C-alpha positions in Angstrom: 45.2 -66.7 86.0 42.6 -65.4 83.5 39.2 -66.8 84.6 35.9 -66.8 82.6 33.9 -63.6 82.3 31.7 -65.1 85.1 31.8 -68.1 87.4 30.3 -71.3 86.1 30.2 -74.3 88.6 29.4 -77.9 88.4 27.3 -79.1 91.4 27.1 -82.8 90.6 28.0 -85.5 88.2 27.1 -89.2 87.7 27.7 -91.9 85.0 26.8 -95.5 84.5 29.3 -98.1 84.8 30.7 -98.9 81.4 29.3 -102.0 79.6 31.5 -104.2 77.3 30.9 -104.4 73.7 27.8 -106.7 73.4 27.9 -106.9 77.3 25.4 -105.9 80.0 24.2 -102.6 78.5 23.9 -103.8 75.1 20.0 -103.7 75.3 20.0 -100.2 76.7 19.7 -97.4 74.1 21.6 -94.2 74.4 18.4 -92.5 75.5 17.7 -95.0 78.1 21.5 -94.7 79.6 21.4 -90.9 79.0 18.2 -90.6 81.2 19.7 -92.7 83.9 22.8 -90.7 84.3 21.0 -87.3 83.9 18.3 -88.4 86.6 21.1 -89.3 89.0 23.2 -86.2 88.5 19.9 -84.1 89.1 19.1 -85.9 92.2 22.6 -85.4 93.5 22.7 -81.6 92.8 19.5 -80.9 94.8 18.3 -78.7 92.0 14.4 -79.0 91.4 13.3 -80.1 88.0 11.4 -76.8 87.8 14.6 -75.0 87.9 16.5 -76.7 84.9 17.0 -74.3 82.2 18.1 -76.7 79.4 19.4 -80.1 78.6 22.6 -80.7 76.4 23.9 -84.2 75.3 26.6 -85.3 73.2 26.1 -88.4 71.0 27.9 -89.7 67.9 26.4 -92.9 66.6 22.7 -92.6 66.0 22.2 -96.2 67.2 18.4 -96.3 68.1 15.4 -95.5 65.9 14.9 -92.4 68.1 18.4 -91.3 68.4 17.8 -88.2 66.5 15.6 -87.2 69.3 18.1 -88.0 72.1 18.4 -85.0 74.1 14.6 -84.0 73.8 13.8 -87.7 74.6 15.8 -87.6 77.8 14.4 -84.1 78.7 10.9 -85.4 78.4 11.2 -88.8 80.0 12.7 -87.2 83.0 9.7 -85.2 83.5 11.3 -81.8 83.3 8.9 -79.0 82.3 7.7 -79.1 78.8 9.3 -75.5 78.0 12.9 -76.8 78.9 14.7 -76.7 75.4 17.2 -79.6 74.5 20.1 -80.0 72.1 22.3 -82.8 71.0 26.0 -82.1 70.1 28.6 -84.1 67.9 32.2 -83.5 68.3 33.0 -87.3 68.1 35.3 -88.0 71.0 35.1 -84.5 72.2 31.1 -84.4 72.6 30.8 -85.2 76.2 33.4 -82.1 76.9 31.4 -80.1 74.3 28.1 -80.4 76.0 29.8 -78.9 79.2 31.2 -76.2 77.1 27.8 -75.3 75.5 26.2 -75.3 78.9 28.8 -72.9 80.2 28.3 -70.8 77.2 24.4 -70.6 77.7 25.0 -69.7 81.3 27.5 -66.9 80.5 25.5 -65.2 77.9 22.5 -65.2 80.4 20.3 -67.8 78.5 20.4 -70.3 81.3 21.0 -70.8 84.8 21.1 -74.6 85.3 21.9 -76.9 82.5 22.0 -80.7 82.5 25.1 -81.6 80.3 26.0 -85.1 79.3 27.1 -87.6 76.8 25.7 -91.2 75.9 26.8 -94.0 73.5 25.7 -97.4 72.6 28.4 -98.8 70.5 26.7 -102.2 70.7 23.6 -101.0 69.1 25.4 -99.4 66.2 23.3 -100.3 63.3 24.2 -101.7 59.7 23.0 -99.5 56.9 22.1 -100.1 53.2 23.1 -96.9 51.0 21.9 -95.9 47.7 18.7 -98.1 47.6 16.0 -95.4 48.4 15.7 -94.6 44.6 16.5 -98.0 43.1 19.6 -99.5 42.5 21.6 -100.5 39.2 20.1 -103.4 37.1 22.3 -106.3 35.7 24.9 -108.9 36.7 24.8 -112.4 36.9 21.7 -112.8 39.2 19.6 -111.5 36.4 20.6 -113.7 33.7 17.9 -116.3 32.7 15.2 -114.7 34.7 14.7 -111.4 32.7 11.9 -112.8 30.4 10.3 -114.6 33.5 9.4 -111.6 35.4 10.9 -108.2 35.0 9.6 -107.2 38.5 11.3 -110.1 40.1 14.5 -109.2 38.4 14.5 -105.6 39.8 13.5 -106.8 43.1 16.5 -109.4 43.4 19.2 -107.5 41.7 18.4 -104.5 44.1 19.6 -106.9 46.9 22.5 -108.3 44.8 23.8 -104.8 44.6 23.2 -104.0 48.4 26.0 -103.5 50.6 25.7 -103.5 54.2 27.4 -100.7 56.0 28.7 -101.3 59.4 28.1 -97.7 61.0 30.4 -98.6 64.0 33.5 -99.1 61.9 32.4 -96.0 59.5 32.3 -93.9 62.5 35.8 -95.1 63.5 37.2 -94.4 60.0 38.1 -90.9 58.7 37.6 -91.2 54.9 39.5 -88.0 54.4 42.8 -89.6 55.2 41.5 -93.0 54.3 42.5 -94.7 57.5 40.6 -96.2 60.5 41.6 -94.5 63.7 43.8 -97.5 64.6 45.9 -96.6 61.6 46.4 -93.0 62.9 47.7 -94.5 66.1 50.2 -96.5 64.1 51.2 -93.5 62.1 51.6 -91.4 65.2 53.8 -94.1 66.8 56.1 -94.3 63.7 56.6 -90.6 63.6 57.2 -90.1 67.4 59.2 -93.4 67.7 56.7 -95.3 70.3 57.6 -98.9 70.5 55.2 -101.8 71.2 56.8 -102.2 74.7 56.2 -98.6 75.6 52.5 -99.0 74.2 52.1 -102.1 76.3 53.4 -100.8 79.5 51.2 -97.8 79.2 48.3 -100.2 78.7 49.0 -102.3 81.7 49.5 -99.2 84.0 46.1 -98.0 82.8 44.5 -101.5 84.0 46.6 -101.7 87.0 45.5 -98.5 88.1 42.0 -99.2 87.2 41.9 -102.4 89.1 43.5 -100.6 92.5 41.0 -97.6 92.3 38.2 -100.1 91.9 39.1 -102.2 94.8 39.3 -99.3 97.0 35.9 -97.9 96.0 37.0 -94.8 94.1 34.4 -95.0 91.5 31.4 -95.6 93.7 30.8 -91.9 94.0 30.6 -91.3 90.5 28.6 -94.4 89.2 24.8 -94.9 89.3 23.9 -98.5 89.3 21.7 -99.8 86.2 19.2 -102.4 86.3 20.1 -105.1 83.9 18.7 -108.6 83.1 20.9 -111.4 82.8 20.7 -115.1 82.5 20.7 -115.1 86.3 18.0 -112.8 86.6 18.0 -109.0 87.2 21.0 -107.3 89.0 22.5 -103.8 89.5 25.2 -103.1 87.1 27.7 -100.9 88.8 31.2 -101.9 87.8 33.0 -101.1 84.7 32.8 -104.3 82.6 35.7 -104.0 80.2 38.8 -103.9 82.5 40.7 -107.4 82.5 43.5 -108.9 84.2 46.6 -108.8 82.2 50.4 -108.7 82.1 53.2 -107.7 79.9 53.5 -111.3 78.9 49.9 -111.6 77.8 50.0 -108.2 76.2 52.8 -109.1 74.2 51.3 -112.1 72.6 48.6 -110.2 71.3 48.4 -109.8 67.4 48.7 -106.5 65.6 45.2 -105.2 64.8 45.7 -102.7 61.9 48.8 -103.7 60.0 51.4 -106.6 59.9 54.1 -105.7 62.4 52.0 -102.7 63.9 52.2 -101.9 67.6 48.4 -101.3 68.0 46.5 -104.4 69.5 43.2 -104.9 71.4 45.1 -105.0 74.5 46.6 -101.4 74.1 43.7 -99.5 72.6 40.6 -98.2 74.3 37.7 -100.4 74.9 34.5 -100.3 72.4 31.9 -99.7 75.0 28.6 -98.6 76.2 27.7 -95.8 78.6 26.4 -92.4 79.6 27.7 -89.4 81.9 25.9 -86.4 82.9 26.8 -83.3 85.1 24.6 -80.2 86.4 26.3 -77.0 85.3 25.1 -74.0 87.3 25.6 -70.1 87.3 26.8 -68.4 90.4 23.2 -66.9 90.9 21.7 -70.5 90.7 24.1 -71.6 93.3 23.0 -68.9 95.9 19.5 -68.9 95.0 18.9 -72.5 94.9 21.3 -73.0 98.0 23.5 -75.3 95.9 26.9 -76.9 96.8 29.2 -76.4 94.0 32.0 -79.1 93.5 34.3 -77.5 91.1 34.5 -74.3 89.0 35.1 -74.3 85.4 38.2 -72.3 84.5 38.3 -72.5 80.9 38.7 -74.9 77.8 40.2 -75.0 74.3 39.6 -76.9 71.1 42.2 -77.2 68.4 42.5 -78.6 65.0 45.5 -81.0 64.2 46.8 -83.2 61.3 44.0 -85.8 61.0 46.4 -88.7 59.9 47.9 -88.4 63.6 44.9 -87.3 65.1 46.0 -88.6 68.6 48.2 -85.8 69.1 45.1 -83.4 69.3 45.5 -82.7 73.3 48.9 -81.3 72.7 47.8 -78.1 70.9 44.7 -78.0 72.6 46.3 -78.1 76.0 49.0 -75.7 75.1 46.4 -73.1 73.7 44.3 -73.7 76.9 47.1 -72.7 79.1 47.9 -69.6 77.2 44.3 -68.8 77.2 43.8 -68.9 81.0 47.6 -67.9 81.7 48.4 -70.7 83.8 51.4 -73.2 83.8 50.8 -77.0 83.2 52.9 -77.5 86.3 49.9 -76.0 88.2 47.8 -78.9 87.4 47.5 -81.4 90.3 45.7 -84.1 88.1 45.5 -84.6 84.4 43.4 -86.9 82.7 44.2 -87.7 78.8 41.7 -90.0 77.2 43.5 -93.0 76.2 42.1 -93.7 72.8 45.4 -95.6 72.0 48.3 -96.4 74.0 50.7 -94.9 71.4 49.0 -91.5 71.0 48.7 -91.1 74.8 52.4 -91.8 75.3 53.0 -89.2 72.7 50.9 -86.8 74.3 52.6 -87.4 77.7 56.1 -87.0 76.2 55.3 -83.8 74.2 53.7 -82.0 77.1 56.2 -83.6 79.7 53.4 -84.8 81.8 54.1 -86.3 85.4 53.0 -90.0 85.1 52.2 -90.0 88.6 49.7 -87.2 88.2 48.3 -88.4 84.8 45.3 -90.9 84.5 45.9 -92.0 88.2 42.8 -94.4 88.3 43.3 -95.7 84.8 41.9 -94.6 81.6 39.9 -95.7 78.5 42.1 -98.6 77.6 40.9 -100.2 80.8 37.5 -99.0 81.3 36.4 -98.3 77.8 35.7 -95.3 75.5 31.9 -94.9 74.5 32.8 -92.0 71.9 30.5 -89.3 73.1 30.5 -90.2 76.9 34.2 -90.2 77.7 34.9 -86.4 77.7 32.0 -86.2 80.4 33.3 -89.2 82.1 36.6 -87.7 82.4 35.2 -84.5 84.1 33.0 -86.5 86.5 35.9 -88.6 87.6 38.3 -85.6 87.7 36.0 -83.5 90.2 35.5 -86.6 92.4 39.2 -87.4 92.6 40.3 -83.9 93.0 37.8 -83.6 96.2 38.8 -87.1 97.4 42.5 -86.2 97.3 41.8 -82.5 98.4 43.5 -80.9 95.4 42.9 -77.9 93.4 43.2 -78.1 89.6 42.4 -80.8 87.3 43.1 -80.9 83.6 41.0 -83.1 81.3 41.6 -83.8 77.4 41.0 -85.8 74.6 41.9 -86.4 71.0 39.1 -86.4 68.4 39.0 -88.3 65.1 39.3 -86.1 62.1 42.1 -84.0 63.7 41.1 -82.1 66.8 41.8 -81.9 70.5 39.9 -80.7 73.3 40.8 -79.7 76.7 39.1 -78.3 79.9 40.6 -77.1 83.4 38.5 -77.2 86.6 39.1 -76.1 90.1 38.1 -77.9 93.2 36.2 -74.9 95.0 36.7 -76.7 98.6 40.8 -77.2 98.4 
C-alpha cells in the first residue's frame, strides 16, 4: 500500500436524517441543515471551535437567497472565530467527497490542521428562474395586438411576461445539456449498453430498501444522525429517521411505470430519491490529533476522480475505483466494505458487475434508492456511514464512490484505525 504523504484522519462525522421531497426538511435551507450537521460533528469530535482552521462545504443547487454564502454563513452562524476561512465546492454528486478531499489537501500542504468538511442540499427549495429578462425581452406576439396604441408601456410590460419562461432549476441540475439528456436517460442508456433488465434493476432496488429497513430497525444509523427540530401539524418533533424509504416488493416495483422513455427500465422505485439533508466530518492532521488529544476514527488512505462518457455517466465509479487502486497500490479484494452511490439501480448494477463487487459487502445497509440522494450531501454521507459501519463491525478498509453528472466518477478509501 502507498499511503498519503502524511497522515490525515477523520475524528467525527454526523448527518441529518434525509427528508423526502417536500417533506419534513422542506423549510430548512441548505445553510440551516449544514450548520446543524457541522455543529454536531464538531461537538462529537471534541475539537474546540478556536482550533478549527477552515470550513469547506459542498452544494449544487443555489436554493436559498443566501446560498452563494453557504460555507461562510455556516462558519459564522456556528460562532467560529472570525478569521476562520470558508469555501464552497461543487462537483455535483461528488461534492460531499470533494469537500473532504479539499480538506485533506489543505492539511497536507500545511495550510490547516482541523477542517470541517461537509455537504448540504435542499432539493425541495430549488427555485424556478426566469432568464433573459434583465435587459428586456422581445416585443411582439398576439398579446400585443390591439393594445399597442393604447399604451406602449403596458404593451412592453405585458409582452415581457408573455415571453417569460419559468425554468425549474431542479430539473436543469438533473439534466446534462451537453448530451441533451436528463440523468434518468443516461441510466436508460447504460442499461441498454450493458444489458441490465428491469427485473435486475428492481431486485437491486428491493435489496436497498430491505437492507435500509433492517439496519434502521437495528439502530445502525443512530450514531451518525443528529436530530433536527421540525414543525409538523402535530407540533414540534425531532426528525431523526430517513423519510424517503418505503415498504415495497417486486410486485409493487414491477407495476411502476417507466419514468423517462416508453418501455424503459428506470422508474421512481429503482432510482434514487430526490431529498434534502446535510452531512459533515471533522478532518484533522496527525499533529492536531496529538496536540488536541483527539480520537481518530478513520485514516484517509487515498482518493481518485476520473472522467467518463457523459452519456453513460453512471459508469463513473468504475474508472475512478480502478485508478484509485493503482494509485494506492491495493487490491479491490482488500476492501471490507464498499459503498456505491445508488443514483440509479441500472448504473449501480453495472458498476457491481464491471468491478466484480461482492454484493454481501456492497451497500450493506442500503443506499440512495432507499434513503435518498441530496446531491452535494451524498458523498459525505457515504463516508460518515462507512466509518461508523467499519467500526461497528470491527473491519479495516472501506471504499466509497459515486457517479457524477456530466461524466465523472469519484472514489475514496478510508481505514478504521482501531481494527
